[in-house]
C-alpha positions as CSV (number, residue, x, y, z in Angstrom):
1,M,5.5,-31.9,-4.2
2,N,2.8,-30.0,-2.2
3,L,2.4,-26.3,-1.6
4,F,3.5,-25.1,1.8
5,D,0.1,-24.7,3.4
6,V,0.1,-21.2,5.0
7,Y,-2.9,-19.6,3.2
8,S,-6.6,-19.9,4.1
9,L,-8.2,-20.3,0.7
10,Y,-11.8,-19.7,-0.5
11,D,-13.1,-22.3,-3.0
12,V,-13.0,-19.9,-5.9
13,T,-10.6,-20.3,-8.9
14,P,-10.3,-17.1,-10.9
15,V,-9.4,-17.7,-14.6
16,E,-10.1,-14.3,-16.2
17,A,-10.5,-10.7,-15.2
18,K,-11.2,-7.3,-16.8
19,G,-11.7,-3.9,-15.3
20,C,-13.4,-4.5,-11.9
21,S,-14.7,-8.0,-12.8
22,I,-13.4,-11.5,-12.2
23,W,-14.6,-14.7,-13.7
24,D,-14.0,-18.1,-12.1
25,D,-13.6,-21.5,-13.7
26,Q,-17.4,-22.1,-13.5
27,G,-18.1,-18.9,-15.6
28,I,-19.4,-16.9,-12.6
29,E,-18.7,-13.2,-12.7
30,Y,-17.6,-11.4,-9.5
31,L,-17.3,-7.7,-8.6
32,D,-13.7,-7.1,-7.4
33,L,-13.8,-4.8,-4.4
34,Y,-10.5,-5.9,-3.0
35,G,-8.0,-5.8,-5.9
36,G,-6.0,-8.7,-4.6
37,H,-4.9,-6.7,-1.4
38,A,-5.0,-3.2,-3.0
39,V,-2.7,-4.3,-5.9
40,I,-5.0,-3.8,-8.9
41,S,-4.9,-0.1,-9.3
42,V,-5.9,0.8,-12.9
43,G,-8.1,-2.3,-13.4
44,H,-7.6,-5.8,-14.6
45,R,-6.4,-6.1,-18.2
46,H,-6.3,-2.4,-18.9
47,P,-5.5,-2.1,-22.6
48,H,-2.6,0.3,-22.3
49,Y,-1.1,-1.8,-19.5
50,I,-1.3,-5.0,-21.4
51,A,0.0,-3.4,-24.6
52,S,3.0,-2.0,-22.7
53,L,4.0,-5.4,-21.2
54,K,3.5,-7.2,-24.5
55,E,5.6,-4.7,-26.4
56,Q,8.4,-4.9,-23.8
57,I,8.6,-8.6,-23.6
58,D,9.1,-8.8,-27.3
59,K,12.3,-6.7,-26.9
60,I,14.0,-7.6,-23.6
61,G,12.6,-8.9,-20.3
62,F,15.5,-8.8,-18.0
63,Y,19.1,-7.8,-17.3
64,S,20.8,-6.8,-14.1
65,N,21.5,-3.4,-12.6
66,S,25.0,-3.5,-13.9
67,V,24.0,-1.8,-17.2
68,K,21.8,1.2,-18.1
69,N,18.1,0.8,-18.3
70,P,16.4,4.0,-19.7
71,L,13.0,2.8,-18.6
72,Q,14.1,3.4,-14.9
73,E,14.9,7.0,-15.8
74,E,11.6,7.4,-17.6
75,L,9.7,6.1,-14.6
76,A,11.6,8.3,-12.2
77,Q,10.8,11.4,-14.2
78,K,7.1,10.6,-14.6
79,L,6.7,9.5,-11.0
80,G,8.4,12.6,-9.7
81,R,6.0,14.9,-11.6
82,L,2.9,12.9,-10.7
83,S,3.7,12.6,-7.0
84,C,5.1,16.2,-6.7
85,Y,8.4,14.7,-5.4
86,D,10.6,15.5,-8.4
87,D,13.5,16.6,-6.2
88,Y,13.7,13.2,-4.5
89,S,15.6,10.1,-5.8
90,L,14.1,6.7,-6.6
91,F,15.4,3.3,-5.6
92,L,13.6,0.4,-7.3
93,D,12.9,-3.0,-5.8
94,N,10.2,-5.7,-5.9
95,S,7.7,-5.5,-3.0
96,G,6.4,-3.4,-0.1
97,A,8.3,-5.4,2.4
98,E,11.6,-4.9,0.5
99,S,10.9,-1.2,0.1
100,N,10.4,-0.9,3.9
101,E,13.6,-3.0,4.6
102,N,15.6,-0.6,2.3
103,A,14.0,2.5,4.0
104,L,14.9,1.2,7.5
105,K,18.4,0.3,6.4
106,L,19.0,3.7,4.8
107,A,17.7,5.5,7.9
108,S,20.2,3.6,10.0
109,F,23.0,4.3,7.6
110,H,22.2,8.0,7.7
111,T,21.8,8.4,11.4
112,G,24.2,5.8,12.7
113,K,21.5,4.6,15.1
114,D,19.6,1.4,15.4
115,R,16.3,1.8,17.1
116,V,13.0,2.3,15.3
117,I,9.7,3.7,16.5
118,A,6.6,2.1,14.9
119,F,2.9,2.2,15.9
120,E,0.4,-0.2,17.5
121,K,-1.8,-2.0,14.9
122,S,0.8,-1.3,12.2
123,F,1.7,-3.6,9.3
124,H,4.8,-3.1,7.2
125,G,5.6,-6.6,5.7
126,R,6.8,-10.1,6.6
127,T,10.5,-10.0,6.0
128,S,13.0,-9.5,8.9
129,G,13.0,-5.8,9.6
130,A,9.6,-5.1,8.1
131,V,7.9,-7.7,10.3
132,A,9.9,-6.5,13.3
133,V,8.2,-3.0,13.0
134,T,4.8,-4.8,12.5
135,A,2.7,-4.9,15.6
136,N,1.7,-8.5,15.4
137,E,3.8,-11.0,17.5
138,S,2.0,-14.0,15.9
139,I,4.0,-13.5,12.7
140,Q,7.3,-12.6,14.3
141,S,9.9,-15.4,14.9
142,P,12.5,-15.1,17.6
143,F,14.9,-14.1,14.9
144,N,12.7,-11.1,13.9
145,K,12.3,-10.0,17.5
146,G,16.1,-9.2,17.8
147,H,15.6,-5.8,16.1
148,K,15.3,-2.8,18.4
149,V,11.7,-1.5,17.9
150,S,9.4,0.5,20.2
151,F,5.7,0.7,19.5
152,C,3.7,3.8,20.4
153,P,-0.1,4.3,20.3
154,L,-1.2,6.0,17.1
155,N,-1.8,9.8,17.5
156,D,0.1,9.9,20.9
157,I,2.8,12.4,20.2
158,S,3.9,12.5,23.8
159,A,4.7,8.8,23.7
160,V,6.8,9.3,20.6
161,E,8.6,12.3,22.2
162,K,9.6,10.2,25.2
163,E,11.1,7.5,23.0
164,I,13.0,10.0,20.8
165,A,14.4,11.7,23.9
166,K,16.4,8.5,24.7
167,G,18.7,9.5,21.8
168,D,19.1,6.2,19.9
169,V,16.2,6.4,17.4
170,A,17.1,6.2,13.8
171,A,13.6,6.4,12.3
172,V,9.9,6.6,12.8
173,I,7.9,4.5,10.4
174,I,4.2,5.1,9.9
175,E,1.5,4.1,7.4
176,G,-0.3,6.9,5.5
177,I,-3.4,5.1,6.7
178,Q,-3.2,1.9,8.6
179,G,-4.5,-0.9,6.4
180,C,-4.3,-4.3,8.0
181,G,-4.7,-2.7,11.4
182,G,-8.2,-1.5,10.6
183,I,-8.2,1.6,8.3
184,N,-7.0,3.9,11.0
185,I,-6.4,7.4,9.8
186,P,-3.8,9.5,11.7
187,Q,-4.9,12.8,13.0
188,V,-3.6,15.8,10.9
189,E,-2.3,17.6,14.0
190,F,-0.4,14.5,15.1
191,M,1.3,14.1,11.7
192,H,2.4,17.7,11.7
193,S,3.8,17.3,15.2
194,L,5.5,14.1,14.2
195,E,7.2,15.7,11.2
196,T,8.4,18.6,13.4
197,L,9.6,16.3,16.2
198,C,11.6,14.2,13.7
199,K,13.2,17.2,12.1
200,Q,14.2,18.7,15.4
201,N,15.9,15.5,16.6
202,G,17.5,14.3,13.4
203,V,15.2,11.3,13.2
204,V,14.2,10.0,9.8
205,L,10.5,10.0,9.1
206,I,9.4,7.1,6.9
207,L,6.0,7.0,5.3
208,D,4.8,3.6,4.3
209,E,2.5,4.2,1.4
210,V,2.6,0.6,0.1
211,Q,-1.2,0.2,0.5
212,S,-2.3,3.8,0.8
213,G,-0.3,5.2,-2.1
214,F,-0.6,5.4,-5.9
215,G,-3.9,7.3,-5.8
216,R,-5.7,4.9,-3.4
217,T,-7.1,7.7,-1.2
218,G,-7.7,10.3,-3.9
219,R,-4.3,11.9,-3.6
220,F,-1.2,10.3,-4.9
221,F,0.0,9.6,-1.4
222,A,-2.2,9.5,1.7
223,H,0.2,11.7,3.7
224,Q,-0.4,14.5,1.2
225,W,-3.8,14.9,2.9
226,Y,-1.9,16.0,6.0
227,G,0.3,18.5,4.4
228,I,3.6,16.9,5.4
229,R,6.8,16.0,3.5
230,P,8.6,12.9,4.9
231,D,12.2,12.0,4.4
232,I,11.5,8.6,2.8
233,I,8.4,7.2,1.2
234,T,7.9,3.5,0.4
235,M,5.7,2.1,-2.4
236,A,4.5,-1.1,-4.1
237,K,1.1,-2.9,-4.6
238,G,-0.7,-0.5,-7.0
239,M,2.5,0.6,-8.5
240,G,2.6,-2.4,-10.9
241,N,-1.1,-3.3,-11.1
242,G,-0.2,-6.9,-10.4
243,F,3.3,-7.0,-11.7
244,P,5.8,-7.3,-8.7
245,V,7.5,-3.9,-8.3
246,G,8.3,-1.6,-5.4
247,G,10.2,1.6,-4.8
248,V,11.6,4.0,-2.3
249,L,11.5,7.8,-2.7
250,I,14.4,9.4,-0.9
251,S,15.0,13.0,0.2
252,P,17.9,14.9,-1.3
253,K,19.5,15.0,2.2
254,F,20.5,11.4,1.8
255,K,23.9,10.7,0.1
256,A,24.0,7.6,-2.2
257,V,27.0,5.4,-1.8
258,K,27.8,2.6,-4.3
259,G,26.6,-0.7,-2.9
260,M,24.7,0.6,0.1
261,L,21.4,-0.7,-1.4
262,G,21.0,-3.3,-4.1
263,T,18.7,-5.8,-5.8
264,T,18.8,-8.4,-8.5
265,F,15.3,-8.1,-10.0
266,G,14.4,-4.5,-8.9
267,G,13.8,-2.1,-11.8
268,N,13.8,-4.9,-14.5
269,Y,12.4,-4.1,-17.9
270,L,9.0,-5.7,-17.5
271,A,8.5,-4.2,-14.1
272,M,9.3,-0.7,-15.5
273,A,6.9,-1.2,-18.4
274,A,4.2,-2.1,-16.0
275,A,4.9,0.8,-13.6
276,I,5.2,3.4,-16.4
277,A,1.9,2.2,-17.8
278,V,0.2,2.7,-14.4
279,V,1.7,6.2,-14.0
280,D,0.5,7.1,-17.5
281,I,-3.0,5.9,-16.9
282,I,-3.3,7.6,-13.5
283,S,-1.9,10.8,-15.1
284,E,-4.2,10.9,-18.1
285,A,-7.5,9.2,-17.0
286,K,-8.5,11.4,-14.0
287,V,-8.2,8.3,-11.9
288,M,-7.7,10.2,-8.6
289,E,-10.8,12.3,-9.2
290,N,-12.8,9.1,-9.8
291,V,-11.4,7.7,-6.5
292,Q,-12.6,10.7,-4.5
293,Q,-16.1,10.7,-6.2
294,V,-16.8,7.0,-5.9
295,G,-15.1,6.7,-2.5
296,N,-17.2,9.5,-1.1
297,Y,-20.4,7.9,-2.5
298,L,-19.5,4.6,-0.7
299,L,-18.7,6.3,2.6
300,N,-21.9,8.2,2.6
301,N,-24.3,5.5,1.2
302,I,-23.3,2.1,2.6
303,P,-26.3,1.3,4.8
304,K,-25.5,1.8,8.5
305,T,-27.2,-1.1,10.4
306,N,-27.2,-1.7,14.2
307,E,-24.4,-4.2,13.6
308,I,-22.1,-1.7,12.1
309,K,-20.0,0.3,14.5
310,E,-18.3,2.7,12.1
311,I,-17.6,3.2,8.4
312,R,-14.3,5.0,7.8
313,G,-11.6,5.6,5.2
314,K,-10.5,7.9,2.4
315,G,-11.1,7.5,-1.3
316,L,-11.2,3.8,-2.1
317,M,-9.5,2.6,1.1
318,I,-12.6,1.9,3.2
319,G,-13.3,-0.2,6.4
320,I,-16.7,-1.3,7.5
321,E,-16.3,-2.1,11.2
322,Y,-19.0,-4.3,12.8
323,N,-19.8,-5.0,16.4
324,V,-19.8,-8.8,15.5
325,P,-17.5,-11.1,13.6
326,I,-17.8,-10.8,9.8
327,A,-16.5,-14.1,8.5
328,E,-20.0,-15.3,7.5
329,K,-21.0,-11.9,6.1
330,R,-17.9,-12.0,3.9
331,K,-18.7,-15.5,2.7
332,H,-22.2,-14.4,1.9
333,L,-20.9,-11.5,-0.1
334,L,-18.6,-13.8,-2.0
335,F,-20.7,-16.9,-2.7
336,D,-24.2,-15.4,-2.8
337,K,-23.6,-11.8,-4.0
338,H,-20.4,-12.6,-6.0
339,I,-18.5,-9.7,-4.5
340,F,-14.8,-10.0,-3.5
341,T,-14.0,-8.1,-0.3
342,G,-11.2,-8.0,2.2
343,V,-10.9,-8.2,6.0
344,A,-9.0,-6.5,8.8
345,G,-9.1,-8.4,12.1
346,Q,-12.3,-10.3,13.0
347,N,-14.8,-7.5,12.7
348,M,-14.0,-5.4,9.7
349,I,-14.8,-5.8,6.0
350,R,-12.1,-3.9,4.0
351,L,-12.7,-2.4,0.6
352,L,-9.6,-1.8,-1.7
353,P,-11.1,-2.0,-5.2
354,P,-9.4,-1.0,-8.5
355,L,-9.2,2.8,-8.6
356,V,-11.3,2.7,-11.8
357,L,-14.4,1.5,-9.9
358,T,-17.4,3.1,-11.4
359,M,-20.4,4.6,-9.7
360,E,-22.5,1.8,-11.1
361,H,-20.2,-0.7,-9.3
362,A,-20.5,1.2,-6.1
363,E,-24.3,1.3,-6.3
364,H,-24.4,-2.4,-6.9
365,F,-22.4,-3.0,-3.7
366,V,-24.6,-0.6,-1.7
367,E,-27.7,-2.5,-2.9
368,A,-26.1,-5.8,-1.9
369,M,-25.4,-4.4,1.5
370,A,-28.9,-3.1,1.9
371,E,-30.2,-6.7,1.3
372,E,-28.2,-8.0,4.2
């Protein structure tokens, strides 16, 4: 049997990782500035993270959500305190796409309506509803396109207002910072107006923090930079530091009904051990302070050549937008400089490193870019 060939792969085979470093099967060490799509939050093989998973798997790895799991309650309490959302409820699942599916479903249950407003250049996942609210027709099948979704330009509050005025909108879904769309940061005034507009019209405001959450921008959630408080917040990626786990934070105004949401694997013992370890590390190791310090250094010190149009981002969610395609530059960084980076579109190098990236790591990258 062969693998279903849907991924474009670089000829690198990682076999070991620690902190912000990866080693391949040839013994070459790489600096990880991408974290496997923003997944590695507290660093590869963090000792507390590894110990927590090993300890848990020696006890029990899985049982369904038909019995009590105290680890779920422990995570909810710790996550509530760290995120400043201790009055919200937590629903646990397995991925960012699943979190967004559950958020959209809950909004529709709550309002009795079926249309969603999303934004141009958005990305919310690849499952049915999540990909329907993703502004990329190339990954939408005819089945996905059956959902009622309207796309508005980011930061255009009048366009959103016109759509909401039609009276059939259940939810507005927006990323704290657009990731795959090119590290696009919503304007503060727009986010305030969006929150007010949704409240005035009974529309559920969903903040997709799958990529921009869990300390990625220097605050626990990116939307906390804007001073707003959405109805639903979705999470995944850095939540498990590599272990599949996702979650939905839900405002007290939503009423839980038995069976309205559900999952087989969500909230399992190993996922909880991983997520609790991540929350503990972020809480105790001044991780978000490090993100701000190192992120600001990168934003201010990456060399700005004539080929670079703009460098933008917050914390350790950074985009380097070029005036030219960057495929060869990215290969050069990987194979000659031994640095993992990401991409957004054809012209942007995207940095989403572990949140424990040191100033020494950042200086190494700046030096590598200066040699371009």
